[in-house]
PQR file of N, CA, C, O and H, with PARSE charges and radii, in Angstrom:
ATOM      1  N   MET A   1      31.478 -67.581  30.030 -0.4000 1.5000
ATOM      2  CA  MET A   1      31.549 -69.024  30.134 -0.0000 2.0000
ATOM      3  C   MET A   1      30.589 -69.491  31.236  0.5500 1.7000
ATOM      4  O   MET A   1      30.556 -68.915  32.324 -0.5500 1.4000
ATOM      5  N   LYS A   2      29.823 -70.522  30.949 -0.4000 1.5000
ATOM      6  CA  LYS A   2      28.888 -71.056  31.937 -0.0000 2.0000
ATOM      7  C   LYS A   2      29.637 -71.784  33.043  0.5500 1.7000
ATOM      8  O   LYS A   2      30.678 -72.394  32.800 -0.5500 1.4000
ATOM      9  H   LYS A   2      29.850 -70.990  30.066  0.4000 1.0000
ATOM     10  N   PRO A   3      29.100 -71.719  34.269 -0.5600 1.5000
ATOM     11  CA  PRO A   3      29.751 -72.466  35.350  0.2800 2.0000
ATOM     12  C   PRO A   3      29.629 -73.970  35.106  0.5500 1.7000
ATOM     13  O   PRO A   3      28.670 -74.433  34.488 -0.5500 1.4000
ATOM     14  N   LEU A   4      30.599 -74.714  35.591 -0.4000 1.5000
ATOM     15  CA  LEU A   4      30.576 -76.166  35.444 -0.0000 2.0000
ATOM     16  C   LEU A   4      29.468 -76.765  36.301  0.5500 1.7000
ATOM     17  O   LEU A   4      29.171 -76.276  37.391 -0.5500 1.4000
ATOM     18  H   LEU A   4      31.378 -74.337  36.093  0.4000 1.0000
ATOM     19  N   LYS A   5      28.873 -77.815  35.794 -0.4000 1.5000
ATOM     20  CA  LYS A   5      27.826 -78.500  36.537 -0.0000 2.0000
ATOM     21  C   LYS A   5      28.209 -79.957  36.700  0.5500 1.7000
ATOM     22  O   LYS A   5      28.908 -80.520  35.858 -0.5500 1.4000
ATOM     23  H   LYS A   5      29.114 -78.212  34.909  0.4000 1.0000
ATOM     24  N   ASN A   6      27.756 -80.563  37.774 -0.4000 1.5000
ATOM     25  CA  ASN A   6      28.005 -81.969  38.051 -0.0000 2.0000
ATOM     26  C   ASN A   6      26.683 -82.693  38.182  0.5500 1.7000
ATOM     27  O   ASN A   6      25.705 -82.136  38.681 -0.5500 1.4000
ATOM     28  H   ASN A   6      27.187 -80.105  38.458  0.4000 1.0000
ATOM     29  N   LYS A   7      26.655 -83.921  37.737 -0.4000 1.5000
ATOM     30  CA  LYS A   7      25.458 -84.730  37.899 -0.0000 2.0000
ATOM     31  C   LYS A   7      25.474 -85.353  39.286  0.5500 1.7000
ATOM     32  O   LYS A   7      26.508 -85.819  39.766 -0.5500 1.4000
ATOM     33  H   LYS A   7      27.449 -84.374  37.331  0.4000 1.0000
ATOM     34  N   VAL A   8      24.306 -85.350  39.918 -0.4000 1.5000
ATOM     35  CA  VAL A   8      24.138 -86.006  41.212 -0.0000 2.0000
ATOM     36  C   VAL A   8      22.855 -86.822  41.170  0.5500 1.7000
ATOM     37  O   VAL A   8      21.969 -86.583  40.349 -0.5500 1.4000
ATOM     38  H   VAL A   8      23.467 -84.971  39.528  0.4000 1.0000
ATOM     39  N   SER A   9      22.782 -87.762  42.050 -0.4000 1.5000
ATOM     40  CA  SER A   9      21.580 -88.582  42.152 -0.0000 2.0000
ATOM     41  C   SER A   9      21.034 -88.429  43.567  0.5500 1.7000
ATOM     42  O   SER A   9      21.758 -88.621  44.544 -0.5500 1.4000
ATOM     43  H   SER A   9      23.501 -87.956  42.717  0.4000 1.0000
ATOM     44  N   ILE A  10      19.746 -88.081  43.668 -0.4000 1.5000
ATOM     45  CA  ILE A  10      19.113 -87.947  44.974 -0.0000 2.0000
ATOM     46  C   ILE A  10      17.779 -88.687  44.954  0.5500 1.7000
ATOM     47  O   ILE A  10      17.212 -88.943  43.891 -0.5500 1.4000
ATOM     48  H   ILE A  10      19.159 -87.925  42.874  0.4000 1.0000
ATOM     49  N   THR A  11      17.301 -89.017  46.109 -0.4000 1.5000
ATOM     50  CA  THR A  11      16.006 -89.667  46.241 -0.0000 2.0000
ATOM     51  C   THR A  11      15.053 -88.686  46.899  0.5500 1.7000
ATOM     52  O   THR A  11      15.340 -88.143  47.966 -0.5500 1.4000
ATOM     53  H   THR A  11      17.762 -88.810  46.973  0.4000 1.0000
ATOM     54  N   LEU A  12      13.908 -88.461  46.249 -0.4000 1.5000
ATOM     55  CA  LEU A  12      12.910 -87.520  46.756 -0.0000 2.0000
ATOM     56  C   LEU A  12      11.579 -88.237  46.920  0.5500 1.7000
ATOM     57  O   LEU A  12      11.300 -89.215  46.227 -0.5500 1.4000
ATOM     58  H   LEU A  12      13.674 -88.902  45.383  0.4000 1.0000
ATOM     59  N   ASP A  13      10.762 -87.744  47.840 -0.4000 1.5000
ATOM     60  CA  ASP A  13       9.411 -88.272  48.002 -0.0000 2.0000
ATOM     61  C   ASP A  13       8.600 -87.980  46.745  0.5500 1.7000
ATOM     62  O   ASP A  13       8.780 -86.942  46.109 -0.5500 1.4000
ATOM     63  H   ASP A  13      10.989 -86.950  48.403  0.4000 1.0000
ATOM     64  N   ALA A  14       7.719 -88.889  46.394 -0.4000 1.5000
ATOM     65  CA  ALA A  14       6.916 -88.765  45.173 -0.0000 2.0000
ATOM     66  C   ALA A  14       6.098 -87.476  45.161  0.5500 1.7000
ATOM     67  O   ALA A  14       5.975 -86.830  44.120 -0.5500 1.4000
ATOM     68  H   ALA A  14       7.572 -89.733  46.910  0.4000 1.0000
ATOM     69  N   ASP A  15       5.537 -87.096  46.312 -0.4000 1.5000
ATOM     70  CA  ASP A  15       4.726 -85.876  46.345 -0.0000 2.0000
ATOM     71  C   ASP A  15       5.564 -84.625  46.105  0.5500 1.7000
ATOM     72  O   ASP A  15       5.081 -83.664  45.506 -0.5500 1.4000
ATOM     73  H   ASP A  15       5.637 -87.621  47.158  0.4000 1.0000
ATOM     74  N   ILE A  16       6.808 -84.626  46.561 -0.4000 1.5000
ATOM     75  CA  ILE A  16       7.708 -83.493  46.329 -0.0000 2.0000
ATOM     76  C   ILE A  16       8.044 -83.403  44.847  0.5500 1.7000
ATOM     77  O   ILE A  16       8.055 -82.309  44.282 -0.5500 1.4000
ATOM     78  H   ILE A  16       7.200 -85.407  47.047  0.4000 1.0000
ATOM     79  N   ILE A  17       8.315 -84.531  44.217 -0.4000 1.5000
ATOM     80  CA  ILE A  17       8.622 -84.560  42.790 -0.0000 2.0000
ATOM     81  C   ILE A  17       7.468 -83.968  41.988  0.5500 1.7000
ATOM     82  O   ILE A  17       7.686 -83.143  41.101 -0.5500 1.4000
ATOM     83  H   ILE A  17       8.305 -85.419  44.677  0.4000 1.0000
ATOM     84  N   GLU A  18       6.261 -84.380  42.292 -0.4000 1.5000
ATOM     85  CA  GLU A  18       5.091 -83.880  41.557 -0.0000 2.0000
ATOM     86  C   GLU A  18       4.919 -82.380  41.737  0.5500 1.7000
ATOM     87  O   GLU A  18       4.622 -81.667  40.778 -0.5500 1.4000
ATOM     88  H   GLU A  18       6.083 -85.050  43.012  0.4000 1.0000
ATOM     89  N   GLN A  19       5.103 -81.900  42.962 -0.4000 1.5000
ATOM     90  CA  GLN A  19       4.964 -80.462  43.215 -0.0000 2.0000
ATOM     91  C   GLN A  19       6.022 -79.665  42.465  0.5500 1.7000
ATOM     92  O   GLN A  19       5.724 -78.616  41.894 -0.5500 1.4000
ATOM     93  H   GLN A  19       5.344 -82.480  43.741  0.4000 1.0000
ATOM     94  N   ILE A  20       7.258 -80.159  42.464 -0.4000 1.5000
ATOM     95  CA  ILE A  20       8.331 -79.455  41.766 -0.0000 2.0000
ATOM     96  C   ILE A  20       8.098 -79.476  40.263  0.5500 1.7000
ATOM     97  O   ILE A  20       8.343 -78.474  39.591 -0.5500 1.4000
ATOM     98  H   ILE A  20       7.500 -81.011  42.928  0.4000 1.0000
ATOM     99  N   LYS A  21       7.636 -80.586  39.729 -0.4000 1.5000
ATOM    100  CA  LYS A  21       7.332 -80.659  38.292 -0.0000 2.0000
ATOM    101  C   LYS A  21       6.306 -79.606  37.904  0.5500 1.7000
ATOM    102  O   LYS A  21       6.459 -78.935  36.884 -0.5500 1.4000
ATOM    103  H   LYS A  21       7.437 -81.399  40.275  0.4000 1.0000
ATOM    104  N   ILE A  22       5.266 -79.458  38.705 -0.4000 1.5000
ATOM    105  CA  ILE A  22       4.213 -78.477  38.424 -0.0000 2.0000
ATOM    106  C   ILE A  22       4.772 -77.058  38.495  0.5500 1.7000
ATOM    107  O   ILE A  22       4.531 -76.244  37.603 -0.5500 1.4000
ATOM    108  H   ILE A  22       5.141 -80.004  39.534  0.4000 1.0000
ATOM    109  N   LEU A  23       5.517 -76.768  39.556 -0.4000 1.5000
ATOM    110  CA  LEU A  23       6.089 -75.430  39.717 -0.0000 2.0000
ATOM    111  C   LEU A  23       7.075 -75.104  38.601  0.5500 1.7000
ATOM    112  O   LEU A  23       7.088 -73.985  38.090 -0.5500 1.4000
ATOM    113  H   LEU A  23       5.713 -77.429  40.280  0.4000 1.0000
ATOM    114  N   ALA A  24       7.901 -76.078  38.220 -0.4000 1.5000
ATOM    115  CA  ALA A  24       8.878 -75.872  37.154 -0.0000 2.0000
ATOM    116  C   ALA A  24       8.170 -75.583  35.836  0.5500 1.7000
ATOM    117  O   ALA A  24       8.583 -74.699  35.085 -0.5500 1.4000
ATOM    118  H   ALA A  24       7.891 -76.988  38.635  0.4000 1.0000
ATOM    119  N   GLU A  25       7.115 -76.319  35.560 -0.4000 1.5000
ATOM    120  CA  GLU A  25       6.364 -76.108  34.326 -0.0000 2.0000
ATOM    121  C   GLU A  25       5.741 -74.715  34.293  0.5500 1.7000
ATOM    122  O   GLU A  25       5.773 -74.040  33.264 -0.5500 1.4000
ATOM    123  H   GLU A  25       6.779 -77.037  36.170  0.4000 1.0000
ATOM    124  N   HIS A  26       5.180 -74.291  35.414 -0.4000 1.5000
ATOM    125  CA  HIS A  26       4.577 -72.957  35.489 -0.0000 2.0000
ATOM    126  C   HIS A  26       5.616 -71.847  35.339  0.5500 1.7000
ATOM    127  O   HIS A  26       5.300 -70.746  34.890 -0.5500 1.4000
ATOM    128  H   HIS A  26       5.154 -74.839  36.249  0.4000 1.0000
ATOM    129  N   ASP A  27       6.850 -72.146  35.718 -0.4000 1.5000
ATOM    130  CA  ASP A  27       7.937 -71.168  35.629 -0.0000 2.0000
ATOM    131  C   ASP A  27       8.733 -71.336  34.331  0.5500 1.7000
ATOM    132  O   ASP A  27       9.740 -70.660  34.119 -0.5500 1.4000
ATOM    133  H   ASP A  27       7.107 -73.041  36.083  0.4000 1.0000
ATOM    134  N   ASN A  28       8.268 -72.244  33.464 -0.4000 1.5000
ATOM    135  CA  ASN A  28       8.911 -72.521  32.175 -0.0000 2.0000
ATOM    136  C   ASN A  28      10.378 -72.920  32.346  0.5500 1.7000
ATOM    137  O   ASN A  28      11.252 -72.447  31.620 -0.5500 1.4000
ATOM    138  H   ASN A  28       7.450 -72.793  33.635  0.4000 1.0000
ATOM    139  N   ARG A  29      10.626 -73.791  33.309 -0.4000 1.5000
ATOM    140  CA  ARG A  29      11.973 -74.302  33.579 -0.0000 2.0000
ATOM    141  C   ARG A  29      11.937 -75.827  33.589  0.5500 1.7000
ATOM    142  O   ARG A  29      10.881 -76.439  33.749 -0.5500 1.4000
ATOM    143  H   ARG A  29       9.916 -74.176  33.899  0.4000 1.0000
ATOM    144  N   SER A  30      13.102 -76.417  33.418 -0.4000 1.5000
ATOM    145  CA  SER A  30      13.187 -77.873  33.549 -0.0000 2.0000
ATOM    146  C   SER A  30      13.168 -78.226  35.041  0.5500 1.7000
ATOM    147  O   SER A  30      13.376 -77.373  35.904 -0.5500 1.4000
ATOM    148  H   SER A  30      13.959 -75.920  33.288  0.4000 1.0000
ATOM    149  N   PHE A  31      12.920 -79.479  35.307 -0.4000 1.5000
ATOM    150  CA  PHE A  31      12.924 -79.985  36.687 -0.0000 2.0000
ATOM    151  C   PHE A  31      14.262 -79.658  37.355  0.5500 1.7000
ATOM    152  O   PHE A  31      14.288 -79.139  38.472 -0.5500 1.4000
ATOM    153  H   PHE A  31      12.752 -80.172  34.606  0.4000 1.0000
ATOM    154  N   SER A  32      15.366 -79.958  36.679 -0.4000 1.5000
ATOM    155  CA  SER A  32      16.702 -79.707  37.233 -0.0000 2.0000
ATOM    156  C   SER A  32      16.966 -78.229  37.447  0.5500 1.7000
ATOM    157  O   SER A  32      17.508 -77.834  38.479 -0.5500 1.4000
ATOM    158  H   SER A  32      15.345 -80.379  35.772  0.4000 1.0000
ATOM    159  N   GLN A  33      16.584 -77.409  36.475 -0.4000 1.5000
ATOM    160  CA  GLN A  33      16.772 -75.963  36.621 -0.0000 2.0000
ATOM    161  C   GLN A  33      16.004 -75.427  37.817  0.5500 1.7000
ATOM    162  O   GLN A  33      16.500 -74.569  38.548 -0.5500 1.4000
ATOM    163  H   GLN A  33      16.143 -77.730  35.636  0.4000 1.0000
ATOM    164  N   TYR A  34      14.796 -75.932  38.013 -0.4000 1.5000
ATOM    165  CA  TYR A  34      13.979 -75.443  39.115 -0.0000 2.0000
ATOM    166  C   TYR A  34      14.577 -75.846  40.462  0.5500 1.7000
ATOM    167  O   TYR A  34      14.636 -75.032  41.383 -0.5500 1.4000
ATOM    168  H   TYR A  34      14.393 -76.628  37.419  0.4000 1.0000
ATOM    169  N   ILE A  35      15.016 -77.087  40.577 -0.4000 1.5000
ATOM    170  CA  ILE A  35      15.649 -77.531  41.825 -0.0000 2.0000
ATOM    171  C   ILE A  35      16.916 -76.722  42.086  0.5500 1.7000
ATOM    172  O   ILE A  35      17.168 -76.322  43.222 -0.5500 1.4000
ATOM    173  H   ILE A  35      14.968 -77.748  39.829  0.4000 1.0000
ATOM    174  N   ASN A  36      17.710 -76.479  41.059 -0.4000 1.5000
ATOM    175  CA  ASN A  36      18.926 -75.682  41.209 -0.0000 2.0000
ATOM    176  C   ASN A  36      18.598 -74.282  41.716  0.5500 1.7000
ATOM    177  O   ASN A  36      19.276 -73.762  42.602 -0.5500 1.4000
ATOM    178  H   ASN A  36      17.506 -76.804  40.135  0.4000 1.0000
ATOM    179  N   MET A  37      17.553 -73.672  41.150 -0.4000 1.5000
ATOM    180  CA  MET A  37      17.131 -72.336  41.565 -0.0000 2.0000
ATOM    181  C   MET A  37      16.698 -72.340  43.035  0.5500 1.7000
ATOM    182  O   MET A  37      17.088 -71.459  43.802 -0.5500 1.4000
ATOM    183  H   MET A  37      17.002 -74.095  40.430  0.4000 1.0000
ATOM    184  N   ILE A  38      15.903 -73.318  43.419 -0.4000 1.5000
ATOM    185  CA  ILE A  38      15.424 -73.420  44.803 -0.0000 2.0000
ATOM    186  C   ILE A  38      16.611 -73.564  45.774  0.5500 1.7000
ATOM    187  O   ILE A  38      16.661 -72.904  46.812 -0.5500 1.4000
ATOM    188  H   ILE A  38      15.586 -74.034  42.796  0.4000 1.0000
ATOM    189  N   LEU A  39      17.547 -74.424  45.422 -0.4000 1.5000
ATOM    190  CA  LEU A  39      18.701 -74.640  46.294 -0.0000 2.0000
ATOM    191  C   LEU A  39      19.561 -73.377  46.404  0.5500 1.7000
ATOM    192  O   LEU A  39      20.028 -73.042  47.493 -0.5500 1.4000
ATOM    193  H   LEU A  39      17.507 -74.960  44.579  0.4000 1.0000
ATOM    194  N   LYS A  40      19.772 -72.678  45.292 -0.4000 1.5000
ATOM    195  CA  LYS A  40      20.545 -71.428  45.342 -0.0000 2.0000
ATOM    196  C   LYS A  40      19.869 -70.419  46.260  0.5500 1.7000
ATOM    197  O   LYS A  40      20.527 -69.785  47.086 -0.5500 1.4000
ATOM    198  H   LYS A  40      19.392 -72.950  44.408  0.4000 1.0000
ATOM    199  N   GLU A  41      18.542 -70.268  46.115 -0.4000 1.5000
ATOM    200  CA  GLU A  41      17.817 -69.320  46.951 -0.0000 2.0000
ATOM    201  C   GLU A  41      17.901 -69.713  48.431  0.5500 1.7000
ATOM    202  O   GLU A  41      18.066 -68.856  49.299 -0.5500 1.4000
ATOM    203  H   GLU A  41      18.008 -70.783  45.444  0.4000 1.0000
ATOM    204  N   HIS A  42      17.787 -70.985  48.702 -0.4000 1.5000
ATOM    205  CA  HIS A  42      17.869 -71.454  50.090 -0.0000 2.0000
ATOM    206  C   HIS A  42      19.249 -71.181  50.668  0.5500 1.7000
ATOM    207  O   HIS A  42      19.367 -70.711  51.800 -0.5500 1.4000
ATOM    208  H   HIS A  42      17.652 -71.681  47.997  0.4000 1.0000
ATOM    209  N   LEU A  43      20.293 -71.471  49.897 -0.4000 1.5000
ATOM    210  CA  LEU A  43      21.648 -71.254  50.388 -0.0000 2.0000
ATOM    211  C   LEU A  43      21.940 -69.779  50.617  0.5500 1.7000
ATOM    212  O   LEU A  43      22.611 -69.425  51.587 -0.5500 1.4000
ATOM    213  H   LEU A  43      20.196 -71.853  48.978  0.4000 1.0000
ATOM    214  N   GLU A  44      21.449 -68.920  49.743 -0.4000 1.5000
ATOM    215  CA  GLU A  44      21.612 -67.470  49.942 -0.0000 2.0000
ATOM    216  C   GLU A  44      20.891 -67.026  51.217  0.5500 1.7000
ATOM    217  O   GLU A  44      21.408 -66.209  51.978 -0.5500 1.4000
ATOM    218  H   GLU A  44      20.904 -69.207  48.956  0.4000 1.0000
ATOM    219  N   HIS A  45      19.715 -67.562  51.436 -0.4000 1.5000
ATOM    220  CA  HIS A  45      18.939 -67.230  52.636 -0.0000 2.0000
ATOM    221  C   HIS A  45      19.677 -67.675  53.897  0.5500 1.7000
ATOM    222  O   HIS A  45      19.638 -66.982  54.914 -0.5500 1.4000
ATOM    223  H   HIS A  45      19.295 -68.226  50.818  0.4000 1.0000
ATOM    224  N   GLN A  46      20.349 -68.829  53.838 -0.4000 1.5000
ATOM    225  CA  GLN A  46      21.073 -69.352  54.992 -0.0000 2.0000
ATOM    226  C   GLN A  46      22.288 -68.491  55.356  0.5500 1.7000
ATOM    227  O   GLN A  46      22.718 -68.474  56.510 -0.5500 1.4000
ATOM    228  H   GLN A  46      20.380 -69.392  53.012  0.4000 1.0000
ATOM    229  N   LYS A  47      22.835 -67.782  54.374 -0.4000 1.5000
ATOM    230  CA  LYS A  47      24.005 -66.925  54.626 -0.0000 2.0000
ATOM    231  C   LYS A  47      23.645 -65.714  55.462  0.5500 1.7000
ATOM    232  O   LYS A  47      24.505 -65.147  56.137 -0.5500 1.4000
ATOM    233  H   LYS A  47      22.487 -67.796  53.437  0.4000 1.0000
ATOM    234  N   LYS A  48      22.386 -65.310  55.427 -0.4000 1.5000
ATOM    235  CA  LYS A  48      21.953 -64.085  56.118 -0.0000 2.0000
ATOM    236  C   LYS A  48      21.810 -64.266  57.600  0.5500 1.7000
ATOM    237  O   LYS A  48      21.454 -63.323  58.306 -0.5500 1.4000
ATOM    238  H   LYS A  48      21.687 -65.770  54.879  0.4000 1.0000
TER
END
């Protein structure tokens, strides 16, 4: 079973949005999937 997801609304700088869109496309992921991946990696790094 997939984990539950919640919708959130955030405000990002335009340049950050463009960079994430490019990176997500290169990684064959959606914008949301890419942000989720980045946040998971950051949170794991913070635990160390």
